[in-house]
C-alpha positions in Angstrom: 0.0 0.1 0.0 1.1 3.5 -0.9 1.4 5.8 2.3 0.6 8.9 0.2 -2.6 7.5 -0.6 -3.7 8.4 3.0 -2.5 11.8 2.8 -3.8 14.6 3.7 -4.5 13.3 7.2 -7.2 15.0 9.2 -5.4 17.0 11.8 -6.7 15.0 14.7 -5.4 11.7 13.0 -2.0 13.3 12.7 -1.9 14.3 16.3 -2.9 10.7 17.3 -0.1 9.2 15.2 2.4 11.7 16.6 1.5 10.8 20.2 1.5 7.1 19.5 4.9 7.4 17.9 6.3 7.9 21.4 4.7 4.6 22.5 1.5 2.8 23.0 -1.4 4.6 24.8 -4.9 4.0 25.7 -7.7 6.4 24.9 -7.6 8.5 28.0 -3.7 9.0 27.8 -4.1 9.9 24.1 -6.6 12.7 25.1 -4.3 13.9 27.7 -1.1 13.7 25.8 -2.4 15.5 22.6 -3.8 18.4 24.8 -0.3 18.6 26.7 1.7 18.3 23.4 -0.3 21.0 21.7 -0.3 23.4 24.6 -4.1 22.9 25.0 -4.7 24.1 21.5 -6.1 20.6 20.4 -8.5 19.1 22.8 -10.4 16.0 21.4 -13.7 14.9 23.0 -14.0 11.2 23.6 -16.6 10.6 21.1 -14.4 12.1 18.3 -11.3 10.4 19.5 -12.9 6.9 19.5 -14.4 7.3 16.2 -11.0 8.6 14.8 -9.2 5.6 16.3 -11.6 3.1 14.8 -11.0 4.5 11.4 -7.1 4.4 12.1 -7.4 0.9 13.1 -9.6 -0.1 9.9 -7.0 1.7 7.7 -4.0 -0.3 9.4 -2.5 2.8 10.7 -2.6 1.7 14.3 -3.2 -1.6 16.1 -3.9 -2.9 19.5 -0.8 -3.9 21.4 0.1 -5.5 24.6 1.9 -3.0 26.7 2.9 -5.7 29.3 0.9 -4.0 32.1 -2.1 -5.5 33.8 -5.0 -4.7 31.6 -8.5 -3.4 32.3 -10.8 -5.1 29.9 -12.2 -1.8 29.0 -9.0 -0.3 28.1 -7.4 -0.9 24.6 -3.8 0.0 24.3 -3.0 1.2 20.9 0.3 1.6 18.9 1.4 2.7 15.5 2.0 0.1 12.9 5.0 0.3 10.4 2.6 1.5 7.7 1.0 4.2 10.1 4.5 5.5 10.6 5.0 5.6 6.8 1.9 7.6 6.4 2.8 9.9 9.3 6.2 10.6 7.4 4.3 11.3 4.2 2.1 13.7 5.9 4.9 15.4 7.7 6.8 15.8 4.3 3.5 17.2 2.9 3.1 19.7 5.6 6.9 20.6 5.4 6.3 21.4 1.5 3.3 23.5 2.4 5.3 25.4 5.0 8.0 26.1 2.5 5.6 27.4 0.2 4.4 29.9 2.9 7.8 30.8 3.7 8.6 31.7 0.1 5.5 34.1 0.3 6.7 35.7 3.5 3.8 34.4 5.5 6.1 32.5 8.0 9.4 33.8 9.2 12.2 31.3 10.2 12.3 30.5 13.7 15.6 31.1 15.8 17.7 28.1 16.0 18.1 28.2 19.6 16.7 30.5 22.4 19.1 31.5 25.0 
């Protein structure tokens, strides 16, 4: 399967993949970590999260994993598949190209390399 056939990703799907690239999570941890990683700018509601997770599962971008901890039968731990990683990489490349186009039009300024 061609990863570029799944891009552009919906923003919430991309945020889910980004968080899961750090390691498997269950739903509540995903909600918390997405909000934390975006400084509170992205807050998903549980219903929207679980619909998107089901779509990502159906598309083979994520899978249920065994994280080795005692499990609560109501919690499913999810991780990114190799194909999901490839799709996330394709989306990141697409966004990088879009950002470069914006920079060429002086819509976005280069960020300082490091802040003191």
